[in-house]
Backbone as JSON Lines, residues from 0, in Angstrom:
{"i":0,"aa":"M","n":[12.47,139.44,-52.27],"ca":[13.84,139.86,-52.12],"c":[14.64,138.69,-51.59]}
{"i":1,"aa":"A","n":[15.69,138.33,-52.27],"ca":[16.46,137.15,-51.9],"c":[16.94,137.25,-50.46]}
{"i":2,"aa":"G","n":[16.76,136.16,-49.74],"ca":[17.25,136.1,-48.38],"c":[16.34,136.7,-47.33]}
{"i":3,"aa":"S","n":[15.37,137.51,-47.71],"ca":[14.51,138.15,-46.72],"c":[13.25,137.36,-46.44]}
{"i":4,"aa":"G","n":[12.9,136.46,-47.37],"ca":[11.65,135.73,-47.23],"c":[10.43,136.51,-47.69]}
{"i":5,"aa":"H","n":[10.64,137.72,-48.18],"ca":[9.53,138.55,-48.66],"c":[9.51,138.56,-50.18]}
{"i":6,"aa":"R","n":[8.31,138.7,-50.73],"ca":[8.13,138.88,-52.16],"c":[7.46,140.22,-52.37]}
{"i":7,"aa":"Y","n":[7.85,140.89,-53.44],"ca":[7.27,142.18,-53.76],"c":[6.79,142.14,-55.2]}
{"i":8,"aa":"W","n":[5.67,142.81,-55.47],"ca":[5.07,142.82,-56.79],"c":[5.03,144.25,-57.29]}
{"i":9,"aa":"W","n":[5.41,144.46,-58.56],"ca":[5.49,145.79,-59.15],"c":[4.88,145.76,-60.55]}
{"i":10,"aa":"L","n":[4.21,146.82,-60.91],"ca":[3.64,146.97,-62.25],"c":[4.2,148.24,-62.89]}
{"i":11,"aa":"P","n":[4.55,148.19,-64.18],"ca":[5.1,149.39,-64.84],"c":[4.01,150.4,-65.17]}
{"i":12,"aa":"W","n":[4.4,151.68,-65.14],"ca":[3.52,152.74,-65.63],"c":[4.37,153.9,-66.13]}
{"i":13,"aa":"S","n":[3.85,154.57,-67.12],"ca":[4.55,155.68,-67.75],"c":[4.19,156.98,-67.08]}
{"i":14,"aa":"G","n":[5.16,157.86,-66.97],"ca":[4.93,159.17,-66.37],"c":[4.2,160.13,-67.3]}
{"i":15,"aa":"G","n":[3.84,159.66,-68.48],"ca":[3.11,160.52,-69.41],"c":[4.02,161.53,-70.06]}
{"i":16,"aa":"S","n":[3.65,162.8,-69.99],"ca":[4.4,163.83,-70.71],"c":[5.77,164.12,-70.1]}
{"i":17,"aa":"D","n":[6.03,163.68,-68.86],"ca":[7.35,163.95,-68.29],"c":[8.4,162.97,-68.79]}
{"i":18,"aa":"G","n":[7.97,161.9,-69.5],"ca":[8.91,160.97,-70.1],"c":[9.54,159.99,-69.12]}
{"i":19,"aa":"R","n":[9.2,160.07,-67.86],"ca":[9.79,159.15,-66.88],"c":[8.98,157.87,-66.8]}
{"i":20,"aa":"Q","n":[9.64,156.81,-66.38],"ca":[9.01,155.51,-66.21],"c":[9.04,155.15,-64.73]}
{"i":21,"aa":"H","n":[8.03,154.42,-64.3],"ca":[7.9,154.08,-62.88],"c":[7.42,152.65,-62.72]}
{"i":22,"aa":"L","n":[7.56,152.15,-61.5],"ca":[6.95,150.9,-61.1],"c":[6.05,151.2,-59.91]}
{"i":23,"aa":"A","n":[4.82,150.7,-59.96],"ca":[3.87,150.86,-58.87],"c":[3.84,149.56,-58.08]}
{"i":24,"aa":"S","n":[4.0,149.65,-56.77],"ca":[3.9,148.43,-55.98],"c":[2.44,148.0,-55.92]}
{"i":25,"aa":"T","n":[2.25,146.73,-55.79],"ca":[0.91,146.18,-55.72],"c":[0.94,144.96,-54.82]}
{"i":26,"aa":"R","n":[-0.21,144.51,-54.44],"ca":[-0.3,143.27,-53.68],"c":[-0.16,142.1,-54.65]}
{"i":27,"aa":"D","n":[0.03,140.92,-54.12],"ca":[0.19,139.72,-54.93],"c":[-1.01,139.55,-55.86]}
{"i":28,"aa":"P","n":[-0.78,139.54,-57.17],"ca":[-1.89,139.41,-58.12],"c":[-2.66,138.09,-57.98]}
{"i":29,"aa":"A","n":[-2.09,137.09,-57.32],"ca":[-2.78,135.82,-57.13],"c":[-3.77,135.86,-55.96]}
{"i":30,"aa":"T","n":[-3.79,136.96,-55.22],"ca":[-4.71,137.11,-54.11],"c":[-6.14,137.21,-54.63]}
{"i":31,"aa":"P","n":[-7.08,136.46,-54.05],"ca":[-8.48,136.57,-54.51],"c":[-8.97,138.02,-54.43]}
{"i":32,"aa":"G","n":[-9.65,138.45,-55.47],"ca":[-10.19,139.8,-55.52],"c":[-9.18,140.87,-55.9]}
{"i":33,"aa":"W","n":[-7.96,140.49,-56.27],"ca":[-6.93,141.48,-56.61],"c":[-7.36,142.3,-57.81]}
{"i":34,"aa":"T","n":[-7.09,143.58,-57.73],"ca":[-7.25,144.48,-58.87],"c":[-5.98,145.33,-58.95]}
{"i":35,"aa":"P","n":[-5.57,145.73,-60.15],"ca":[-4.37,146.56,-60.26],"c":[-4.6,147.94,-59.67]}
{"i":36,"aa":"P","n":[-3.52,148.61,-59.26],"ca":[-3.67,149.98,-58.77],"c":[-4.31,150.86,-59.83]}
{"i":37,"aa":"R","n":[-5.17,151.76,-59.39],"ca":[-5.83,152.67,-60.33],"c":[-4.89,153.83,-60.66]}
{"i":38,"aa":"P","n":[-4.82,154.22,-61.93],"ca":[-3.87,155.27,-62.31],"c":[-4.22,156.65,-61.77]}
{"i":39,"aa":"D","n":[-5.48,156.97,-61.62],"ca":[-5.85,158.33,-61.24],"c":[-5.69,158.62,-59.76]}
{"i":40,"aa":"D","n":[-6.08,157.69,-58.92],"ca":[-6.02,157.98,-57.49],"c":[-4.95,157.16,-56.77]}
{"i":41,"aa":"G","n":[-4.17,156.41,-57.51],"ca":[-3.1,155.63,-56.9],"c":[-3.54,154.25,-56.46]}
{"i":42,"aa":"G","n":[-4.78,154.11,-55.96],"ca":[-5.24,152.8,-55.51],"c":[-4.32,152.23,-54.45]}
{"i":43,"aa":"A","n":[-4.39,150.94,-54.27],"ca":[-3.57,150.27,-53.26],"c":[-2.15,150.06,-53.78]}
{"i":44,"aa":"R","n":[-1.22,150.83,-53.25],"ca":[0.2,150.7,-53.6],"c":[0.97,150.62,-52.29]}
{"i":45,"aa":"P","n":[1.14,149.41,-51.76],"ca":[1.71,149.25,-50.42],"c":[3.07,149.92,-50.22]}
{"i":46,"aa":"L","n":[3.89,149.94,-51.25],"ca":[5.22,150.56,-51.15],"c":[5.35,151.78,-52.05]}
{"i":47,"aa":"G","n":[4.22,152.29,-52.52],"ca":[4.26,153.46,-53.37],"c":[4.81,153.16,-54.75]}
{"i":48,"aa":"D","n":[5.44,154.15,-55.34],"ca":[6.04,154.03,-56.67],"c":[7.55,154.2,-56.56]}
{"i":49,"aa":"V","n":[8.26,153.61,-57.5],"ca":[9.69,153.85,-57.6],"c":[10.01,154.22,-59.06]}
{"i":50,"aa":"D","n":[11.03,155.03,-59.23],"ca":[11.49,155.36,-60.57],"c":[12.14,154.13,-61.19]}
{"i":51,"aa":"Y","n":[12.01,154.01,-62.51],"ca":[12.53,152.88,-63.27],"c":[13.38,153.46,-64.4]}
{"i":52,"aa":"I","n":[14.65,153.08,-64.44],"ca":[15.55,153.52,-65.49],"c":[16.17,152.25,-66.08]}
{"i":53,"aa":"A","n":[16.01,152.07,-67.39],"ca":[16.54,150.87,-68.04],"c":[17.48,151.27,-69.17]}
{"i":54,"aa":"A","n":[18.4,150.35,-69.46],"ca":[19.37,150.58,-70.54],"c":[19.61,149.28,-71.29]}
{"i":55,"aa":"D","n":[20.06,149.43,-72.54],"ca":[20.42,148.26,-73.31],"c":[21.84,147.83,-72.93]}
{"i":56,"aa":"A","n":[22.38,146.84,-73.64],"ca":[23.7,146.3,-73.3],"c":[24.81,147.34,-73.43]}
{"i":57,"aa":"D","n":[24.59,148.38,-74.26],"ca":[25.59,149.44,-74.42],"c":[25.31,150.63,-73.51]}
{"i":58,"aa":"Y","n":[24.44,150.45,-72.56],"ca":[24.04,151.47,-71.58],"c":[23.35,152.68,-72.21]}
{"i":59,"aa":"R","n":[22.71,152.47,-73.35],"ca":[21.85,153.52,-73.91],"c":[20.52,153.44,-73.18]}
{"i":60,"aa":"L","n":[20.04,154.56,-72.68],"ca":[18.79,154.56,-71.94],"c":[17.62,154.21,-72.85]}
{"i":61,"aa":"L","n":[16.71,153.41,-72.33],"ca":[15.51,153.02,-73.07],"c":[14.4,154.0,-72.73]}
{"i":62,"aa":"E","n":[13.74,154.47,-73.74],"ca":[12.74,155.54,-73.58],"c":[11.39,155.06,-73.05]}
{"i":63,"aa":"R","n":[11.14,153.75,-73.07],"ca":[9.83,153.26,-72.65],"c":[9.99,151.89,-71.99]}
{"i":64,"aa":"M","n":[8.92,151.49,-71.33],"ca":[8.88,150.17,-70.73],"c":[8.85,149.12,-71.84]}
{"i":65,"aa":"P","n":[9.5,147.98,-71.65],"ca":[9.39,146.93,-72.65],"c":[7.97,146.36,-72.69]}
{"i":66,"aa":"K","n":[7.55,145.98,-73.85],"ca":[6.23,145.36,-74.05],"c":[6.44,143.91,-74.44]}
{"i":67,"aa":"Q","n":[5.37,143.13,-74.36],"ca":[5.46,141.72,-74.72],"c":[6.09,141.58,-76.1]}
{"i":68,"aa":"G","n":[7.08,140.72,-76.2],"ca":[7.78,140.5,-77.46],"c":[9.04,141.33,-77.61]}
{"i":69,"aa":"D","n":[9.19,142.41,-76.83],"ca":[10.4,143.23,-76.87],"c":[11.54,142.5,-76.17]}
{"i":70,"aa":"A","n":[12.74,142.9,-76.51],"ca":[13.9,142.4,-75.77],"c":[13.87,142.97,-74.36]}
{"i":71,"aa":"A","n":[14.31,142.18,-73.41],"ca":[14.38,142.66,-72.02],"c":[15.53,143.65,-71.89]}
{"i":72,"aa":"P","n":[15.41,144.64,-71.01],"ca":[16.54,145.55,-70.78],"c":[17.74,144.78,-70.24]}
{"i":73,"aa":"A","n":[18.91,145.21,-70.62],"ca":[20.13,144.58,-70.11],"c":[20.45,145.06,-68.69]}
{"i":74,"aa":"H","n":[20.05,146.29,-68.38],"ca":[20.35,146.88,-67.07],"c":[19.13,147.65,-66.58]}
{"i":75,"aa":"I","n":[18.85,147.54,-65.3],"ca":[17.74,148.28,-64.7],"c":[18.23,148.93,-63.42]}
{"i":76,"aa":"L","n":[17.92,150.22,-63.26],"ca":[18.23,150.96,-62.04],"c":[16.91,151.38,-61.4]}
{"i":77,"aa":"L","n":[16.75,151.06,-60.12],"ca":[15.58,151.47,-59.34],"c":[16.09,152.33,-58.18]}
{"i":78,"aa":"P","n":[16.34,153.62,-58.43],"ca":[17.02,154.45,-57.43],"c":[16.24,154.65,-56.14]}
{"i":79,"aa":"D","n":[14.93,154.45,-56.14],"ca":[14.12,154.66,-54.94],"c":[13.81,153.36,-54.2]}
{"i":80,"aa":"L","n":[14.37,152.24,-54.64],"ca":[14.0,150.96,-54.06],"c":[14.33,150.87,-52.57]}
{"i":81,"aa":"D","n":[15.49,151.33,-52.18],"ca":[15.89,151.26,-50.77],"c":[14.89,152.03,-49.9]}
{"i":82,"aa":"E","n":[14.55,153.24,-50.32],"ca":[13.58,154.06,-49.58],"c":[12.22,153.36,-49.5]}
{"i":83,"aa":"A","n":[11.78,152.79,-50.6],"ca":[10.47,152.12,-50.62],"c":[10.44,150.94,-49.66]}
{"i":84,"aa":"L","n":[11.49,150.15,-49.64],"ca":[11.51,148.96,-48.79],"c":[11.71,149.29,-47.32]}
{"i":85,"aa":"W","n":[12.34,150.4,-47.03],"ca":[12.63,150.73,-45.64],"c":[11.58,151.67,-45.03]}
{"i":86,"aa":"Y","n":[11.31,152.77,-45.69],"ca":[10.45,153.8,-45.09],"c":[8.96,153.64,-45.4]}
{"i":87,"aa":"R","n":[8.62,153.0,-46.51],"ca":[7.22,152.93,-46.89],"c":[6.55,151.62,-46.47]}
{"i":88,"aa":"R","n":[7.25,150.8,-45.75],"ca":[6.67,149.52,-45.35],"c":[5.51,149.74,-44.38]}
{"i":89,"aa":"D","n":[4.7,148.73,-44.24],"ca":[3.58,148.77,-43.3],"c":[4.12,148.72,-41.88]}
{"i":90,"aa":"P","n":[3.91,149.76,-41.06],"ca":[4.44,149.77,-39.7],"c":[3.94,148.61,-38.85]}
{"i":91,"aa":"A","n":[2.78,148.04,-39.21],"ca":[2.24,146.91,-38.46],"c":[3.04,145.63,-38.71]}
{"i":92,"aa":"D","n":[3.82,145.61,-39.76],"ca":[4.61,144.43,-40.1],"c":[6.07,144.7,-39.76]}
{"i":93,"aa":"A","n":[6.44,144.43,-38.52],"ca":[7.79,144.74,-38.05],"c":[8.86,144.03,-38.85]}
{"i":94,"aa":"A","n":[8.52,142.88,-39.45],"ca":[9.51,142.12,-40.2],"c":[9.69,142.65,-41.62]}
{"i":95,"aa":"S","n":[8.92,143.64,-42.01],"ca":[8.98,144.06,-43.41],"c":[10.05,145.11,-43.7]}
{"i":96,"aa":"G","n":[10.87,145.46,-42.74],"ca":[11.86,146.5,-42.96],"c":[13.08,146.02,-43.72]}
{"i":97,"aa":"D","n":[12.9,145.52,-44.91],"ca":[14.02,145.09,-45.74],"c":[14.8,146.3,-46.21]}
{"i":98,"aa":"R","n":[16.08,146.12,-46.38],"ca":[16.91,147.12,-47.03],"c":[17.31,146.55,-48.38]}
{"i":99,"aa":"A","n":[17.3,147.39,-49.37],"ca":[17.69,146.93,-50.7],"c":[19.2,146.74,-50.72]}
{"i":100,"aa":"V","n":[19.61,145.53,-50.94],"ca":[21.04,145.24,-51.03],"c":[21.6,145.91,-52.27]}
{"i":101,"aa":"R","n":[20.79,145.93,-53.31],"ca":[21.21,146.61,-54.53],"c":[20.0,147.24,-55.19]}
{"i":102,"aa":"Q","n":[20.3,148.19,-56.03],"ca":[19.26,148.9,-56.75],"c":[19.53,148.9,-58.25]}
{"i":103,"aa":"F","n":[20.64,148.29,-58.63],"ca":[21.05,148.19,-60.02],"c":[21.1,146.71,-60.37]}
{"i":104,"aa":"F","n":[20.39,146.33,-61.45],"ca":[20.25,144.93,-61.8],"c":[20.68,144.7,-63.24]}
{"i":105,"aa":"D","n":[21.37,143.6,-63.48],"ca":[21.77,143.2,-64.81],"c":[20.94,141.99,-65.23]}
{"i":106,"aa":"F","n":[20.52,141.96,-66.48],"ca":[19.74,140.86,-67.02],"c":[20.58,139.58,-66.99]}
{"i":107,"aa":"S","n":[19.99,138.51,-66.49],"ca":[20.72,137.25,-66.47],"c":[19.98,136.12,-67.16]}
{"i":108,"aa":"G","n":[18.69,136.3,-67.47],"ca":[17.94,135.27,-68.17],"c":[16.47,135.32,-67.85]}
{"i":109,"aa":"C","n":[15.69,134.62,-68.64],"ca":[14.26,134.52,-68.44],"c":[13.88,133.07,-68.26]}
{"i":110,"aa":"A","n":[12.86,132.84,-67.48],"ca":[12.36,131.5,-67.27],"c":[10.85,131.54,-67.16]}
{"i":111,"aa":"A","n":[10.21,130.52,-67.64],"ca":[8.75,130.42,-67.49],"c":[8.42,130.15,-66.04]}
{"i":112,"aa":"R","n":[7.29,130.7,-65.61],"ca":[6.86,130.47,-64.22],"c":[6.12,129.18,-64.14]}
């Protein structure tokens, strides 16, 4: 999160038959021994899940998560981000109480890591 000094990692997952899309928080994938959260029991999700709502440039809602090769969404709304960053943080990490400055994001570009 810009300005906070914290980094957060999220992985997309589909809500299945309910048609909703979500992001599952995860630990840094570069950590030795990292494994993705397990779908059935939740696995390690430090900040839980947040709803993911995306739209194209004309604000038409996108029905699924983008896949490799797809165009990136023009707009993304993460309505639960503030709650995840504030209430679901690790109580042992007093510095982790970030507040989401925004929860609505506009696409500005892609860059290789």
